[in-house]
N, C-alpha and C positions, 0 to 999 in steps of 0.2 A: 504494500500500500504506500502511495507517495506521501511524503511528509508535507505538512502545512508550513509555508514560508510566508509570514504575514507582511513583511516590508522589504523594500529594495536592498537595504544594507544587510539584513539577515539573509536575504536571497543570495546576494553576492558571496557572502561567507559560506553559505551552504553549497553553492555551486563549486566554489574553489575546493572545499573539503572533498566533494565527490571527485573532482578532477584529480586532486593529489592522491586520493585513496586508490583510484583506478590505476594511476601511473605507478604507484608503489607496488601494486599487486601484479599488473600486467605490462607495465613499461610504456603504456600509451592509453589513449581513450578516444572516443568519438562523441560528437554532440548528441547523437541518437541515444547512446547509453546514458549520458548525463541526464537527458530529458526523461528517459525511462525511469530513472531513479528518483529524480526530483518531481516528476509529474508532467503530463502533457501540457498542462496550463502554463507551464514556465518556459515553453519552447522558444518563444520570441525573445524573452529576456535573456535566456541562456545563449541564444545565437548572437544577440547583440553584445553580450559580455565577452563571448569567445572572439568575436570580430575585433573588439577593442584590444584584447590580450594579444591577438595576432598582429595588429597594427603597431603595438608597443614592443613587439619582439619578446613578449613574455612566454608565448608558446610558439611552436613552429609545426608545420605540416611534415609528417614523416612518411606518409604514403597517401596516395589518392586512388580511388576506385569508383566503380559504378554499381549501383544497386537498382536495377530497372532503369527508370528514367531519371533517377536521383543520383547526383554525384556524392560520394562519401569520402570524407577525409579523416585520417587518423592523426591525432595531435600528441605532442609531447611538451611538457613544461620545461623551459630552458633552465631556469634556476628556481628550485623549490624555496618556499618561504611563506610569508603572510599573504593574504588576499589583496591584490592591488585594487584601490578604489578607482572609479571612473574619473576622468578629468572633467571638471565642472566648466562647461562652456560649449561653444559651437564645435562643429566637426573638425575644424582646422586648428583647434587650440593645441593639440598634441604636436602637430607639425611646427607651429610657431614656437612653442616652448623648447622643442628639440633644437631648432635653429638657434635660438638664443643661448641655450646651454652649451652647444658646440662652440659658438662664438666666445662665450665666457671662458671656456677651457683654453681656447686658442689665445685670447687676449691677455688673460691673467689679471690685468688692471685696466680700468676703463671708466668712462662716463656713460650714463644711460643713452645719450644721443649717439655716442660712438658705437655702443653695443647694437642699437637699432640698425645703424648703417652696416655694420659688419655682418649682422645676421640676415640682412635682406638680400634677395636675389631678384633676377628679372621676373621670376614667376611667383615669388613669395615676398611681399613687402611687409616689413614689421614696423608698425607705428611706434613712435617714441613713447607714447602713453603705455603701450603694451609692454615694451622693454622696461620702462620704469616700474610698472606694476609687478613684473616678475622679479626684478631686482629687489624690490622691497620685500616680497615674499621670501626670497632666498636670504636676505639680510636678517629678517625676523627669525628664521629657522637655523641660522648659524653657518650657512654655506658661504656667505660673503661678509666682508668687513669694510668699514669706511677707511680708505687709505689716506685721505686728505681732501683738500678742496682745490678747485681749479684756480690758478694764480690770477687769471683775468676776471674771474667771477666767483667770489667767495661762497655764494650760496649754492654753487654747483659742486656736488660731491663726486669724488673719485672712489671707485670701489675696487676691491681685489678679491680674488677667489682664495678661500682658506680651507675649503673642504671639497676636494676633487675626488669624488667617490667612484667615478667611472663615466663611460660615454653616454649613458641614457639619462634623459632629463628627469629630475625629480617631479613628482606630481604634487601640486600645491593642494593642501587641505586647509583652507582658510578658517572654517568654523572650529577646527581642532588646533589651529595655530601651529601646524606641523607640515611636513612633507612626507610623502611615501617615496622612498628611494628605490627605484627599480634596479639599481646596481646591487643593493644590499637586500632587497626584497623585505623591507620592514619600514615602519614609521620612524622618522628621525626628526628631532628638534634639539639641536646641540645647545640651544639657549635654555632649555628646560629638560635636563637629562632624564627626569622621571618619565617622559613621554617616549624615550627611545625604546624601540622594540614592542611598544604597545600594539596590540592587534588593530589593523585598519578597520 
């Protein structure tokens, strides 16, 4: 009998437990098996969460097949850990934050305006407000520090990276005042150590 999962956060945690359990026992899993265990009413939510995990490189396709007219994929979690939360925002938020994080790791020290320019491409333009917001989130959670002020404009701060955990962009969790680090697969807030490792 399928379990009752009353809200999205509990659903995400339940789906992740099913996925990790299947992988530990069988080495892989399919969305159909996860749906069979969670209940058919969760199909769309599970498929959306799995698509998010795939886009974030948390899971990868290990084989693809065909079952009648339906394509079937077998998945494997790249790094086991806590359940990643969805990024809160539009569908391109992950792409923009990844571009910003990659630029931060490359620059090391920067102003928000410099970061926006460095992260932008011909096909992905990062607004300065977007860069500034992500910088403030990373500053609050201990990934960045203020290195000083611009000599020509004292109110403009210069930031530097002090926590380079890996290539994947941290997922901002503003209500929790934390980030989910996809490189460590756990919640991190270096400014509030009690939050480190708390389940997402």
